[in-house]
GUSE-963920 format. One record per atom (N, C-alpha, C): residue in one letter; x, z, y. Coordinates in pm, whole numbers, plus 50000, padded with zeros to 5 digits. Layout:
% residues N
aXZY...
END
This chain:
% residues 523
m669002563403149m667552563503132m667072576803075t667822582702981t667372595102915t667862607702986a668562606203098a669122618003166a668062628403203p666862624603248p665872635003282p665472643803165l665622638803041l665232646702924l666182658402899r667312658702971r668222670202958r667662682603028h666662680703112h666062691803184h664862697003104r664912709803065r663972715302968r662512713903010t662232717003135t660832716403180t660292702303169f661072692603218f660622678703211f660472674303067r661452678102980r661412674002839r660172679602770r659882692402795r658732698802731r657422692002773i657282689602903i656052683302952i655982668802906w657122662102899w657142648002858w656672646702713v657162655302624v656762654602483v655272657702470a654802667902543a653382671302537a652522660002592s653002653602696s652232642502753s652172630702657l653222629002577l653222618402476l652082620902376v651922633402334v650842636902242v649492634502308s649362638802434s648102637002506s647772622202526n648802614302561n648592599902577n648152593502446l648752598102336l648372592902206l646882595602179g646462608002208g645052611302189g644132603202277s644522601102403s643692593402495s643522579002448l644592573302394l644512559302349l643732558002218i643812568102135i642972568102015i641502568602056q641202577402154q639822577902202q639432564802271g640392558602341g640082546002408g639562535402312v640172534702192v639692525402091v638272529302049g638062542402030g636742547001988g635672544102092v635992546602220v635012544102327v634682529302337a635722520902338a635482506502351a634672501202232w635032505902113w634332500801995w632922506501985a632752518902028a631392524602029a630482516602121m631012512102233m630192504202325m629882490502266t630852484302197t630572471302137t629512472402027e629442484001961e628422486101859e627042488801919m627032495402035m625752498902098m625212487702187s626102478702235s625662468202327s626482455602303s625802444102308s626492431302292s626882425302426s626582432202538s626852427002671s628322428702707a628972417702747a630362418502793a630462427102919d629412426802999d629382434803121d629482449703088k628712454202989k628742468302948k630102472202891v630672463402809v631982466302748v633042467902856a633032458802953a634032459303060a633812471603150l632572476303160l632272487903244l632912500703192v633332500903066v634052512603014v635322514803094q636102504103116q637322505203196q636992509003339t635902503603392t635492507103528t635142521803538a634402527103440a634012541203443a635222550403435l636252546403362l637462554403350l638312553803477g638312542203543g639182540303659g638562543103793l637242541803805l636582543403934l636772557103996p636752568303919p636952581403982p638272582504056v639312575904004v640612576504070v640512570304209m639802559104218m639632552604347m638832561304443l637862568704390l636952576304476l637522589704521i638252596704433i638662610304468i640162612404468a640942601704455a642402603504447a642962609404575i642502604804691i643062609804818i642762624704835p641502629404817p641292643904822p642132651304716a642262645404598a643072651804493a644532652804536g645022642504602g646402642904652g646592653604758a645612654904847a645702665404950a645702679204886i644852681104785i644822694004714i646172696904649a646772686604589a648072688404523a649182691404622d649092686004745d650092688904848d649902702804907l648672707804908l648382720604973l648492732504878h648332730104747h648272741204651h649312739204541d649432749104456d650382748804345d650032737104253r650952727604240r650682715604161r650482718704014r651082729203966r650892733203827r649452737703804i648912745803893i647532750603880i646552739003894v646832730003987v645962718304005v645932710003877a647102707903816a647182700003693a646412706703579l646552719903566l645842727103460l644332726303479s643872727803603s642432726803630s641912712903598s642702702803630s642292689003603s642172686403453l643132691603378l643062690103232l641832697103175g641442708203237g640232715103193g638992706503210i638912699003320i637772690003343i637742679103236a638902672903213a638962662103114a638642667302973l639132679302939l638872685002807l637382687802789t636732692802892t635292695602884t634502682702861a634842672202934a634132659502918a634342653802778t635572654602727t635862649202595t635172657202485t635132670302500t634442678702401t632952675702399t632362673702516t630942670102525t630682656602459l631572647002484l631442633802422l631472634902269t632402643202219t632522645002075t631242651002016a630712661102084a629522667802034a628312658502032l628102650902138l626962641702145l627082630702041a628302625602022a628482615101921a628222620601781w628672633001756w628472639201624w626982641601596l626232645001702l624792647401687l623972634601689g624612623201713g623892610501717g623072608601842l623442615301951l622682614602076l623352605802181l624442599202145l625182591402243l624502578002271t624362574602398t623792561802442t624822554702530p624662541802556p625612534902644p625762541602780d624642546002839d624722552302970d625422565802964l625142573702860l625842586502844l627332584402820l627662574202743l629072571102718l629792568002849l629172559702932l629792556303062l629902568603151a628862577203150a628872589103235a629992598603194l630212600403063l631252609403017l632642603403037c632742590203027c634012583603062c634332586003210f633282585503293f633462588103437f633922602503459a633312612003388a633702626103402a635152628303358a635532622203246a636932623303202a637862616803303g637402605703362g638182599203466g638372607903589c637382616503618c637522625803730c638662635703704g638762640403580g639882649103546g641212642103560t641252629603516t642472621603529t642832619503675a641812616903758a642032614603900a642612627003968m642142638803927m642682651203984m644102653903933l644362650203809l645662653003748l646772644103805g646472631303825g647502621603857g648412625103973p647882627804094p648772630604208p649632642904187a649052653704134a649842665804109a650922663204006w650562655803903w651492652603793w652682644503845q652402633703917q653472624803959q654322631004069a653682638204163a654462644504269a655352655604214a654952661604102a655742672504043a657002667603974v657112654603949v658312649303882v659562653003961s659492651904095s660672654804178s661022669604177e660112678204127e660412692504117e661022695903981q660962686803887q661442689503751q662802683503724v663242673803807v664542667403788v665222666003924p666552664203927p667252662104055p666822648904120p667032647504252p666582635304323p667112622304262h668382622204218h668942609704166h668292605404034a667632614803966a667032611803836a665552608203847v665002608203968v663562605503984v663162591703932p663862580703969p663442567603915p663422567203762a664442573203698a664482573303552a663332581803497a663002592803565a661902601303519a660562594103530v660382586603640v659152578703656v659042568403543a660172561803514a660172551903406a659902558403271l660462570303249l660232577303122l658762581203105n658112585003214n656682587903205n655902575403165g656342564003218g655722551403176g655992548403030i657212551302986i657562549102846i656722558102756s656502570602797s655682579702719s654312573702693y653702568402800y652382562502784y652432550302693n653472542402710n653512529802636n654002531502492i654772542102465i655052545302324i653732548602255a652932556802323a651612560202267a650762547602253r650852538702352r650052526502347r650482517502232s651782517902196s652272509002091s651772513101953v651492526201934v651022530601803v649622536601807g649242542101922g647942548701934g646762539901902p646682527801961p645542519201931p645452515301784a646612512701722a646582509301580a646072521201498i646572533201532i646062545201465i644582547001495g644202544601620g642812545701659g641922536201582g642412523901565g641642514101489g641432518501346i642482524201284i642352529001146i641382540701139i641512550001238i640632561801238i639172557601258v638932548601351v637552544101376v636992537001254a637842528901189a637372521301073a637102530300953t637872541100939t637742549500819t636912562200842a637042568200962a636372581000986a635322580401097g635282569301171g634272567901275g634762572201412t633962569301512t634342572101650t634382587101679v633582595101610v633572609601636v634952615501609a635602611201503a636942616301472a637932612801582a637822600701636a638712596601745a638512605401868f637252608401900f636962616902016f637492631101993a637322636401873a637762650001843a639292651301850l640002641301798l641472641701805l641952641701949n641282634302035n641672634202176n641482648002238a640382654602206a640152668002260a641282677502218l641722676602094l642802685302045l644132681902112s644322669202148s645612664802204s645872670402343f644832675602410f645052681602541f645782695002532l645682701802418l646162715502408l647692716702426p648542708102365p649992709402390p650372707802536l649702698602607l650032696502747l649622708502832i648452714102801i648022726202871i649052737402849g649532738602725g650532748802695g651842746502768a652302733902774a653562730702841a653482733602990l652372730203051l652212733003194l652102748103219y651472755203128y651362769803143y652742776403139l653652770903057l655002776603043l655942772603156w655562762803236w656412758303347w656452769103456k657612774603479k657802784703583k658182777703713r657162772903782r657402765203903r657862774404016a658932770204084a659422777704199a658582773904321a657692782804359a656792780004471a657552780504603e657292770704688e657892770204821e656942777204919r657392788204973r656542795705065r656822791105208s655772787205276s655892782805414s655582794405508r656282794705622r655992805105720r654702802305795l654152790105776l652912786205842l651772786105742p650552788905785p649412788105693p649192773705648p648612771605529p648392757805483p647352750705567e647452737505567e646442729605638e645102730805567r644042728305643r642722727505581r642572713905513l641692713205412l641592701205329l641222688805410g640192690105496g639752678505573g640862672505658p641502680505746p642612675105824p643762670005738a644012676405623a645092671705535a644802657905479i643542655305445i643162642005397i643362631605506i642892634905627i643022625605740i644502622905769l645322633405766l646742631605792l647392622805685g646982624505559g647522616005453g647192601405476v645942598705517v645542584905546v646342579505664r646532587805769r647272583305886r648752581005852y649292589305764y650692587205724y650862573505659i649952570405567i650042557605496i649822545905590a648822547205680a648512536405774a649672533605868n650492543605896n651632541905986n652952540405912s652892537705782s654092535305701s654052521205645p654632511505715p654532497505673p654992495005530l656052501805485l656572499305351l655582503705244i654982515405262i654012520305165i652762511605168t652342507305287t651162498705298t651342485705221i652532479805231i652812467405157i652692469805007v653282480704960v653222483804816v651772485604772l650942492104854l649552494504816l648762481404812v649002472404905v648312459404901v648702451804774r649992451904743r650442445104620r649842451804496t649652465004501t649062472204390t647612467904366v646832466804474v645442462504461v645362448604400v646182439504449v646182425704398v646532425604250m647552433304213m647962433904073m646822439303986g646152449904034g645062455703958g643882446303941l643512439404048l642372430204043l642572419303938i643782414003930i644032402803838i644332407803698s645252417603687s645692421903554s644632429903479g643602434603550g642542442003483g641832434203375v641962420903379v641302412503279v641802415503138i643052419803125i643632421402991i642902432202913l642912444502966l642292455502893l640772454702895a640212448803001a638752448103010a638162439002902l638822427802874l638262418002781l638912418302643l639892427102624l640592427202495l639652430302377p638682439402390p637752441202278p637002428402243l636672420402346l635952407902322l636872397202264v638162397602300v639132388602238v639192391402089a639262404402054a639322408001911a638032404001838r636882406301901r635612403901833r635192389301835d635282382701949d634712369301965d635722358001942l636952359601992l637942348801978l638672349501844l638972361701799l639712363301672l638802367101556l637522369501585l636532373001483l636972385001401g637562394901471g638082406801403g637192418901424s637742430601388s637012443301398s637922453501466a637612466501449a638382477001515a639872476501482p640282474401356p641722473501329p642402462001404t641702450801420t642272439601496t642482443501641y641492450201697y641602454901835y642772464801847g642932473601751g644042483001753g645382475901743l645452465401660l646682457601648l647062451201781l646082445401850l646342438901978l646832449002082l646162460602088l646592470802182l647982476102147g648262477102018g649582481501975g650672471702017a650402458902004a651372448702047a651582449302198f650492451202271f650592452502416f651442464702452g651222475902385g651992487902411g653452486602371l653722479602260l655102477402219l655872469502324g655242459002376g655882451402483g656102459902606a655142468802634a655282477602749a656462487102733v656672492302612v657812501202587v659132493602608i659192481502557i660412473402575i660662470902723g659602467802797g659752465602939g660222478103012a659592489602984a659952502003052a661382506103020a661842503502899a663202507202861a664242499202936n663842487902994n664782479203066n664572479603217i663832489603266i663562490103409i664842492003491a665762500503442a667002502803516a667822490103526l667912482503416l668652469903416l668012459903512l666682459203510l665982449903597l666212453203744r666142466103780r666342470203919r667782467803963k668712468303868k670112466103901k670402451403924q669762442603846q670062428403852q669242420903956l668022425603985l667122418204073l666602427004184s666242420704294s665552427904401s664142431404354s663482440404426s662122444304387s661182432304389e661352423604488e660472411904499e660702402204384a661972399304353a662272390204243a661782395904110a661922409004092a661442415303969a659932414103956m659202416004066m657742414804062m657332400504028r658052390704074r657742376704041r657912374303891c659002379503835c659212377803690c658102384503610c657662396203655c656582403403586c655282395403590a654992389503706a653772381603720a653792369503627l654942363003617l655062351303529l654862355403383a655432367003344a655282371703206a653812374703176m653122381103269m651712384303245m650852371703243a651152362203329a650402349703330a650532342603196a651752342303142a651972336003013a651222343302902g651262356702905g650572364402803g649072362502806i648482362302925i647032360302938i646632346502888a647432336302922a647132322602878a647172321602725v648132328202663v648262327602517v647032333702450i646592345502493i645452351702426i644152344102454a644152336102562a642962328102591a642792316802491v643902310202453v643802298202370v644062301102221s644652312702191s645022315702052s643812320001970r643822315701844r642842320701748r643542327301630n644832330001648n645652336401545n646052350301593p645722360701517p646032374401562p647512376701593l648402370901512l649832373101535l650302366401663l649802354201690l650172347401814l649612354901935s648382359601921s647802367602030s648612380402053a649052386701945a649862398801958a651182395802028l651782384401999l653032380402065l652802378502215g651712371602250g651392369702391g651152383002461l650482392302393l650232405302453l651512413402467a652472411802377a653752418802390a654482414302515v654472401102540v655102395802661v654372400802785g653042400002780g652262404802893g652422419802914g652532427402805g652712441902817g654022445602885a655082437902856a656362440502923a656232438203073g655612427103111g655412424403254g654512434703319w653482439203246w652532449103296w653232462203333t653952468103238t654542481203264t655682480403365l656432469403365l657502468003464l656932467103604s655862459403621s655292457903756s654722471103806w653982478403720w653412491103764w654502501403791t655562501303711t656662510703735t657372507603867l657592494903895l658232491104022l657372495304141l656072493504131l655182497504240l655172512804256n655132519904144n655152534604149n656432539704212i657562534204170i658842538504226i658892535404375g658342523904416g658332520404558g657642530904642v656532536604592v655842547204666v656572560504650q656972563704527q657612576604498q658852579004584l659652568604604l660902570204678l660722568604828s659582563504873s659372561205015s658702572805086a658092581905011a657312592705071a658082605905067p658162613105179p658782626505177p657922636305099r658512647505063r657842656804971r656542662305027w656482664705159w655302671305214w654042662905202v654202649705183v653032641005170v653112632705043a653982636704949a654212628704829a652962627104745a652222638004722a651032637204636a649972628304699r649812629204832r648812620804898r649212606004892s650492603104906s650952589304897s650762583804756l651112591904656l650932587704518l649452586704483a648622595204546a647182594204525a646662581004579a647182576904694a646772563904749a647182552504656y648372553904596y648812543804499y647892543604378q647542555404328q646642555904212q645262550504246a644792553704367a643482548404409a643522533304418a644612527904472a644742513404483a644802507004344a645602513104255a645752507504120a644442508404042s643852520304039s642632522103961s641452514804023g641412514604156g640342507004222g640442492304192g641662486904199g641842472804166g641492469904021l641952478603930l641642476703788l640142478003761a639502488003824a638082490203800a637242478503852l637512474303975l636742463204032l637062450203959g638352448503925g638722436503850g638052436203714s638022447703645s637382448303512s635912444403521w635232450103622w633812446703639w633632431803669g634462426503758g634342412303795g634632403103678w635702406103604w636032397603489w634982398703380g634422410603359g633352412003259g632122404003298h631772404403426h630612396703473h630852381703457l632072377303490l632392363103477l632382358803331a632872367603241a632892364303098a631482362803044d630522370503097d629132369203054d628562355503086t629002349803198t628432337003243t629272324903202s630592326703194s631482315303170s632202315603037g632152326802967g632852327902840g634192334702854v634652340702745v635882348502748v637092339402770e637172328202701e638352319402712e638502314202854t637432309202913t637502303803049t637912314603148t637362326503132t637702337603223t639182341103214l639712341603094l641132344703078l642022334003139l641652321303125l642452310603183l642432311103336i641282314503393i641222316203539i642142327503584a642102338703510a642962350003543a644442346403531a644782338503428a646182334303412a646642326003530g645782317203579g646122309103695g646332317503820l645462327303840l645612336003957l646882344403948m647192349303827m648412357103810m649642348403837l649592335903793l650712326703817l650932324503966a649852324304043a649962321804188a650222334604267s650062346304205s650152358904281s651482361404350p652632356604298p653882359004372p653902353004513l653002343704542l652962337904676l652692348304783i652042359404745i651772369904842i653062376004896g654132374904817g655422380104860g656032372704976l655522360705007l656022353505123l655662360605253r654542368105252r654122375505372r654312390605355l654142395405233l654222409805208l655292412205102r656532412005146r657662413305054r657852427805012m658102429904883m658322443404833m659532449804901p659412462404944p660532469005014p661692471704920p662922470204970p664112472804886p664442487604883v663702495404804v663902509904798v664842513004682a665962519704711a666932522904607a667022537804578v666902546104683v667012560604664v665872567304739r665582579704699r664502587204762r664882590604906v663872590504995v664112594205134v664642608505139e665622610805228e666212624105239e665442632205341e665082644405300e664312653105388e665172657705506g664532659405621g665222665105736g665322680205723s666202686205800s666372700705795s665252707605872l664992720005836l663972727805905l664462731606044l663592730406143l663942733806281l663312747106319e664022754406404e663472766906453e662342764006552d661452773706567d660372772106663d660942771606805p660382763206890p660882762507028p660582775407104a661462778707197a661272790707278a660232788007387v659212796307394v658192795207498v657962808907559r657612809307686r657372822007755r655892826007749m655012816207743m653592819207744m653152823807605p652362834307595p651842838407462p651002827107402v651262823507277v650542812607212v650302816307066v649102813207017v648772815706877v648562802306807g648492802906674g648482790706595g647362781106626r646172786206662r645022777506683r644932772206826d645822776406914d645792771507052d646052756507056g645362749507143g645562735207156g644442728907236p644492715907258p645532706607212p646892709207279i647942706307206i649302707407255i649772693507298v650282692607420v650742679807475v652262680207487i652932670207431i654382669107437i654742657307527e655622659707623e656102649007711e657632649207709i658212637407683i659672636107678i660092625907783e660992630007875e661452621307983e662772614807948y662812601707960y664032593907940y664432587808075k665722587308100k666242580808221k666932567908178l666402556608220l666902543608175l667412535408293m668412527108264m668822516908359m667922504708340e667632497608444e666652486708443e666862476408332p668092471408307p668262460908205p667892465408063n667792478508038n667552483507903n666082485107868s665182482407962s663782486007942s663122478307827r663462465507810r662812457707705r663212462707567g664482464707544g664922469907414g664382483707387f664272491907492f663712505407478f662262504607432r661462496007494r660052494807457r659902490607310e660752481307265e660672476507127e660992487707027m662052495507054m662422506206961m661412517706966m660772519507081m659772530107091m658552527207004q658302514706974q657192511506884q657482516506743d658752516006702d659112521806572d658972537106576l659372543006690l659252557506703l657782561706707k656942553206763k655502556006764k654972558006622l655362549206529l654922550606390l655402563806330v656652567706363v657182580306313v656352592006362r656082592206494r655302603306550r653912603906484q653252592506474q651872592306427q651772595806280r652712591106198r652582594306056r652952608806026n653662615306118n654002629406097n653012639006162g651932633606223g650882642506270g650462641206414a651202633806496a650852632506637a649722622506656y649012623506767y647992613706804y648032611506955a647272601707001a647232598207144a648632595307198w649442588107121w650812585007164w650802574407273s651702575707370s651852565507474s653242566707535v653672556107599v654912556507677v654602550007811a655032556407919a654692551708053a655922552108143r655842544508253r656942543608349r656502549808482d657342557908539d657032564708665d657112554608779m655992553008850m655962543408960m656842547709077a657002560809099a657832565609209a659312565509174d659612565909044d661002565908996d661082556508876p661242543508895p661162533608787p662162535708673e663212543408698e664172546008591e663682556808494k662592563708530k662062574608447k660942569208357w661102571108227w660082567408129w659622580208059i658332581208033i657762593407976i657032590007846e657502595607736e656812594707607e655852606607597r654612604007558r653602614607555r652802613707425y652592625107359y651742625607241y651192639707227q650202641207137q649482653907128q649342658606983f649012671406973f648642677506844f647402686106866h646592687506764h645362695006779h645622709806803t646632715506737t646902729806751t648412732106756w648792744306793w650202748206795w650802747906654h650032752306555h650522751606417h650782737206375d649902727906414d650122713806380d651442708906439y651742713106560y652992708906623y654192714706549l654102727606512l655222733806440l655442727306304r654362723606235r654512716506107r655222703206127q654852696106232q655412682806256q656912683406281r657392694306340r658822695006377r659732694206255s659262698406138s660112698406019s659792686905924r658892677905962r658492667105872r659392654805877p659942650705992p660712638105995p661862638105895t662082626805832t663202625205740t664492623005820q665602622905750q666872620605818q666912606905885v666312596905821v666282583505881v665452583506009e664332590706007e663462591206125e664142598606240r664852609406209r665572616506314r666742608206367a667342600406279a668432591706323a667912581006420l666682576206398l666092566506489l665932572506628e665402584706636e665232591106766e666592593306834a667582597606758a668922599806814a669532586706862r669262575906788r669802562806826r669182557806957i667892560306975i667222556307098i667812563807217i667992576907200i668542584907310i669962580407344k670772578107241k672162574107264k672262560407328a671392551207288a671492537407337a670902535607476f669872543507512f669132540307634f669112551507738h669202564107696h669112574907795h670402575807876a670272574408008a671442574108096a671702587508163g670932597608130g671182610908185g670592612708323p670982623208393p672022632908354p671522642908250g672402647108162g672052657008061g671182651307951k670592660407874k669732656607763k668372652007814v667602645707723v666232642307761v665472655307787r664522654507878r663742666307913r662452666507832v662182677907768v660982679407685v660072689807749r658802686007772r657812695407824r656732697507720r656402710007694r655322713507602r654252720807680t653052715307680t651942721407754t650742722707662v649862732007697v648622733807623v647472730807719e646572722207675e645422718807759e644482730807768c644072734107890c643192745507911c641782741507951g641562728607967g640232723808004g640252708808014r639112702707991r639032688107995r637672684008049d637682674208138d636432669008194d635732660608089k634532664408048k633792657307943k632782647508000s632832645608133s631852636308194s632202621908164
END
């Protein structure tokens, strides 16, 4: 579990992120409590979580594309600058007594924008800081960093808010950004120089979406992520109201509850390797759901702070284990060239689910009460493993292996990068009895082509020569085609080789034709 900490860059950034997480959670107590003081509406209180999470849902995909196209270190530093500016403004307005509920939500949204920009670059950079075999442990350690801070940060935040006020909590968070900015500045990232110009942002976003849409394993993880966020969002959204209305407490009580939740999360994250070793991903997700359902039910019926803290510790363990399993599922399934965009989609799904769930649970609590709302959420969480009957978590154990770089194909016609559309046609020679199996395997190859950049894919049979089958697909430009040639993973290339070996009857290799369209009838 601690092996990634032997790498200096990861260790330095990890320690700095622990400080930053601590500051963020101290501010989280201040923000939540400031809203409870300014407004008695459960809807407004729950909207704090929505304001923090909604930006991730809205801009995560563009942020992921930016992180894939540009230096992830620079992207992360710029993102921290946005968050620092928002936090400093929040501190100043609170100190001047000018803060209102709407301004508080707006600045939470602005800070959330910085977080949304930071997340994809941050998570995709993990694989650049540690060897491939250490990536799952590094992902878990990042979760532990957050949850160590969560185990003590809220309690510290509660004490700070109770003794020095919310302004002090906001100011400490602003200062906590500085070590992380310094650690990222000292990271000497080895930039990978491509012989091709970078993609433009718009096409890169579209390609990221198409990659995910044509990756069944990642799609399943994202659906499970949304469901988890929608239901589990009730915990953090209503926890201030649990402290105030059910336990009749104040800011220190709220800090105690968050600390218990974070302590359970640390215990859960520390056992992620053991859980993955003993259980499949699907079985582990079921256990996590049961733990969270039990924790939510306990805080719904308990009127004792210690019992509520115990329930939150159990729920916190299930919470961090489930999110870590989902994160690892995406992290190990996506190749490096699209890693940030895939992780951005995961963050968008998680934050979108949490944001929408927080708003929904807050609205329901306004009409039905906090206890009833929590019991409904516990029931839904208990039933959530049923989704695994149709959408089973993928059994991902190791990171996908990148394919080797291919040389540019030899062509006689002068061609420049922007020429296109480029049409690729591959001829297969099949014996009649093999046609059905060939068509079935070609559907898997279709997903590979499309997620790596091709469009207008088709496979056809020659009417004059029934043994000849032609696979056809296109790229917008010659550069797009050259990029695609080096994107397939070893597994994807093995699929293509397996199809050729099993079905192509020769003579010789499959025939590949590359043509450029010179005109098209638009009538």
